[in-house]
C-alpha positions in Angstrom: -145.9 26.3 219.5 -144.4 23.3 217.8 -147.3 23.1 215.3 -146.9 26.8 214.5 -143.1 26.3 213.9 -143.7 23.3 211.7 -146.3 25.2 209.7 -143.9 28.1 209.1 -141.1 25.7 208.1 -143.4 23.8 205.7 -144.6 27.1 204.1 -141.0 28.3 203.7 -140.1 25.0 202.0 -143.0 25.4 199.5 -141.9 28.9 198.6 -138.5 27.8 197.6 -139.7 25.1 195.1 -139.2 25.9 191.4 -141.2 24.6 188.5 -139.0 22.6 186.1 -139.9 25.1 183.3 -138.9 28.2 185.3 -136.6 30.5 183.4 -134.6 33.6 183.9 -131.9 35.6 182.2 -129.5 32.7 182.5 -131.9 30.2 181.0 -134.1 27.5 182.5 -133.6 26.6 186.1 -134.0 22.9 185.6 -131.8 21.4 182.8 -132.6 17.7 183.3 -136.1 17.6 181.6 -136.2 14.4 179.6 -138.1 15.8 176.6 -135.6 18.7 176.1 -133.7 18.7 172.9 -130.1 19.8 172.7 -129.5 23.2 170.9 -126.6 24.1 168.8 -126.1 27.8 167.9 -125.9 28.6 164.2 -126.0 32.4 164.4 -127.2 35.2 166.7 -127.7 38.7 165.3 -128.8 41.3 167.9 -129.0 44.3 165.7 -130.1 44.9 162.1 -131.4 41.8 160.4 -133.8 41.9 157.4 -136.6 40.2 159.5 -139.1 43.0 160.4 -141.8 40.8 162.0 -141.8 38.7 165.1 -142.0 35.1 164.1 -140.5 31.6 164.4 -139.6 29.4 161.5 -138.7 25.7 161.3 -136.3 25.1 158.3 -136.2 21.5 157.1 -134.1 21.7 153.9 -131.2 23.6 152.3 -133.4 25.6 149.9 -135.4 27.0 152.8 -132.2 27.7 154.7 -130.8 29.7 151.7 -134.0 31.7 151.5 -134.2 32.4 155.2 -130.4 33.3 155.3 -131.0 35.8 152.4 -133.9 37.3 154.3 -131.9 37.6 157.6 -128.9 39.3 155.9 -130.9 41.3 153.3 -129.5 44.6 154.8 -125.9 43.5 154.4 -123.6 44.0 151.4 -122.4 40.8 149.7 -119.0 40.9 151.3 -120.5 41.4 154.8 -122.8 38.4 154.8 -121.6 35.4 156.7 -121.3 32.1 154.8 -124.3 29.9 154.7 -123.7 27.1 157.2 -123.7 23.4 156.2 -126.5 21.6 158.0 -127.2 17.8 157.8 -131.0 18.0 157.3 -131.3 14.2 157.5 -130.3 14.5 161.2 -131.3 18.1 162.1 -133.6 21.0 161.5 -133.0 24.7 161.9 -135.1 26.9 164.1 -135.1 30.6 163.5 -136.7 33.2 165.9 -137.1 36.8 164.9 -138.0 39.6 167.4 -139.3 41.8 164.7 -138.7 45.6 164.8 -137.9 46.6 168.4 -138.0 50.3 169.5 -134.9 50.0 171.7 -131.9 47.7 171.8 -132.6 44.4 173.7 -130.3 43.2 176.5 -130.7 39.7 175.0 -132.9 37.6 172.6 -132.5 33.9 172.2 -134.1 30.5 171.8 -133.6 29.1 175.3 -135.4 25.7 175.2 -136.8 23.2 172.7 -139.0 20.4 174.0 -140.2 17.4 172.0 -144.0 17.0 171.9 -146.0 14.2 170.2 -146.6 16.0 166.9 -144.3 19.1 167.1 -141.5 20.8 168.9 -142.2 23.5 171.5 -139.8 26.3 171.2 -139.3 28.9 174.0 -137.8 32.2 172.8 -136.9 34.7 175.6 -135.9 38.3 175.6 -135.1 41.1 178.0 -135.2 44.8 177.5 -133.5 47.5 179.5 -136.0 48.0 182.4 -136.2 51.8 182.2 -135.7 52.2 178.4 -132.6 52.0 176.4 -130.9 53.4 173.4 -133.8 54.5 171.1 -132.8 52.6 168.0 -134.8 50.2 165.9 -133.2 46.7 165.8 -134.4 43.4 164.4 -132.7 40.6 166.5 -132.6 37.0 165.2 -131.4 33.8 166.8 -130.8 30.6 164.7 -130.1 27.1 166.2 -130.1 23.5 165.1 -131.8 20.7 167.0 -132.2 17.0 166.2 -134.9 16.2 163.6 -137.7 14.8 165.7 -140.5 16.7 164.1 -141.1 18.9 161.1 -143.6 21.2 162.9 -142.7 23.7 165.7 -144.8 26.0 168.0 -142.9 29.1 169.1 -143.7 30.9 172.4 -142.1 34.3 173.0 -141.6 35.4 176.6 -140.4 38.9 177.7 -138.4 38.7 180.9 -138.0 42.4 181.5 -138.4 43.6 185.1 -140.5 46.7 185.6 -138.8 50.0 186.0 -138.6 51.1 189.6 
């Protein structure tokens, strides 16, 4: 009887363990990963950007930022475009993630984690859709952040956290 009880307790303990990279709608479960880079939001656009394809970009200089900014806000009139932010590219790089054209409005879309790797940065981009559909409107969400300049290459991974419709 004692052995069976110990086995059940041990199995329960294993089911409550969480991998350090586990994520959810509120972001990663473990925030103390040593290779994680601090993110600083630059801009989040959940609706109508000019970016019509899903992709990630690393921006390492002011000219590339100007070009990307013009692309993101291509659908906006001159007076509606936000000012181009000032970034210290000696210390930081800009990461831009685009969801591309989405058939319904997302609940959220954002870069949630950037980790330093030997030759690049690993960028996690997460999104969640309404589980049973949503407003049928085409949107082009974009999230832009800065991180410390530790590499000039980045690999973007896009993860959909939508729970199935029940």
